[in-house]
N, C-alpha and C positions, 0 to 999 in steps of 0.2 A: 346449623346448616352452614357449610363453608362457602365463602364467596368464590366465584369463578375468577381466576387470574386474568387481569386485564392485559391484553396484547397491545404493545406499543406500536406506533406508526412504522418504525424501522423493522420491528419483528414481522409486521404484516407484509411488508415488502419482501423480506427475506423468505418468509413462508410461501408467498405466492410464486416467487421466482423459482424456489425449490420445487414447487408443485409442477410447474411447467417443465423443468429440467428432468424430473423423475418420470413423468408420464410421456413426454415427447409427443404430445398430441395438439390438435387445433381445437379451440373452444370459442363458443359465443359467450357474450356477457351473461345471458340467461343461464347457460349451463354452469358457468362458474359460480353464479349466485346460488345455484342449487347444490353444488358440490362442496365448495370451499368452507362453508360454516362447519360442516361435519369433518372434512378432511384436515383442515388447518386451524379451525377455531376462529376464523375471521368472520365477524358479524356481516350479515348480508348488506346492511345499509352502507358499509364502508368499502365494499369490494370495488365498486365503480371508480371511486376516487383513487384508491390504491393502484388499480390497474392503469388508470390514465397517467398516474405519476411515473410508473414504470415505462409506459409507452413514450412519454415526454423525454425521459432520460435515455431512450434508445435501448433499454434492456429487454423490452417486449415489443414484438412486431404486430401490426394490425393491417388487415386488408379487407375490402368490401367485395364480396362475391354476390352479385345480384342485389338483393335487399338486406343481406345478412353480413355483419362484420365479424370476422374471425380474428382470434388472438393466438400467438404462439411465441415460444422462445426455446431454443435448443442450446445445450451446454457448451458445445464447441464454438459457438458464434462469438464468444467474448475473447477468444484467444488472440486474434489480431489486435484488438484494442489493448489487451494486457501487454502484448509484445511492444506496442508503441509506447506504452507507459514505461516499460522497463528500459527501452531505448533512450527515452527522455531522461530517466533517472541516471543512466550511464553517462550521458552527455553532461549532466549537472555535476556528477562526481569528477569527471575529467576537468571541468572548469574549476572546481574547488581545489584540485591538485595544484593547478597553476597558482591560485591565490595563496595556498598554504606554503608552497615553495618560495614564493615572492616574500611572504611575511617572515619566514624563517631567515631569509637572506637579509631583510631589513633589520631584524632584531640583532643579528650577528654583527652588523656594521655599526650600530649605535646603541646607546643605552635605551632600554625599553621604557616606555612611559605608559600612563593609564590607557591611552588610546590603543596602543599595541595590544595590551591585555584584553581590552574589550573586543577588538577584532579577532583575536585568537579564540576567545570564548564563543563569539557568534559563529565562527567557522566550525568549531568543534560541535556545537549544537546542531548546525545545519547538516554536517556529515552524519551525525547520529540519527537525525530525522530521515535522511535518505536511506540509510541502512535499514531502518525499521520499515520504510515504505517498500524497499526491495524485498524484505522478508514477507510482507503481507501479499505482495504480488505473486511470489513463489507459492504461497499457500493457496491463493485463488486458482492458480494454474493446476495445482494438484487435484482440484475438484473436477477437472475436465479430463480425467484419465481415459475416457472413451473417445476422445477426439483423435485426429490424425496423428499417428506416432511420429511421422517425419516432422510435422510442425512442432510437436512437443520437444523433439530432440534438438531442433534448431533453436528453440527458445531456451532450453536448458544450457546449450552451448554459450548463448549470449549471457545468461545469468552467471555462468562461471567467470566470464570476462569481467562482469561488473563486481562480482564477489572478490576477485583478485584485486581489482582496483580499490574496492572499499578496504581490504586488508592492508593495501599499501598506505592508504591515508591513516589507518589506525596505527601503523608502524611509525608514520610521521608524527602522529600525536604523542606516542611514547617517547620518541626522540626529542620532541619539543619540550615535553615535561622534564626530561633529564637535563636538557640544556638550561631551562629556566631554574630548575632546582640548584644546579651548580653555580649559575650566574648570580642569582639573587639569594642564595642560601635559604631556600624555602623548602620545608618538609613536603614530601609527596602528598600526604593526607591533606595538608593545608592548601596545596595547589589544586588538588581535586575538588575541594570544597569551594575554593574561590572561583573556579571556572566551571563548576557544576559538572565535573567529569565523573561518570559513574565509577564506583569502586570496582565493579565487575566488568569494566570495559575490556573487551577481548576481541580476538580475531574471529571473523565469520567462518563457521565450519562448512 
């Protein structure tokens, strides 16, 4: 007899939130404890804690009507929050542009030392993290295809701006690699290894 696969805490949160988004209905705790074990494979004893965690994180809403507490979450509600996160990511990228340009200027003015290399390495890693975060946010927005088309269009326009910015910094990284290679006679493969630059680093499509 095979054992039933254990559902992790994160999987329970994802499954419960998906249940709300797919059904687009209001539920009491009692109703969820009756339905979710069969629909999502979440054991009844953990439903209350998982639900409270989603409420605390602002992913699920709750309101008391009379003596009954109802819970709900609709897919389009997360778009404003995602838009804010994308905006913040864009601002961070713009800040990194200034730092990177300043660093390139400093390197060109004087011999680079270990501290310069460490700053360059940290900056490249931070840009890579931001690009990954931007990609994750775009994937989350795609889940809400039934939301307001005008809102989606506005967000996609902003994403294009941030994507263009990220590609500019990627171009700066390539230029910086070329400069370092010529200045210090370092092979590109060794430079990538030293600064943990992915071999497949490329522009965002």
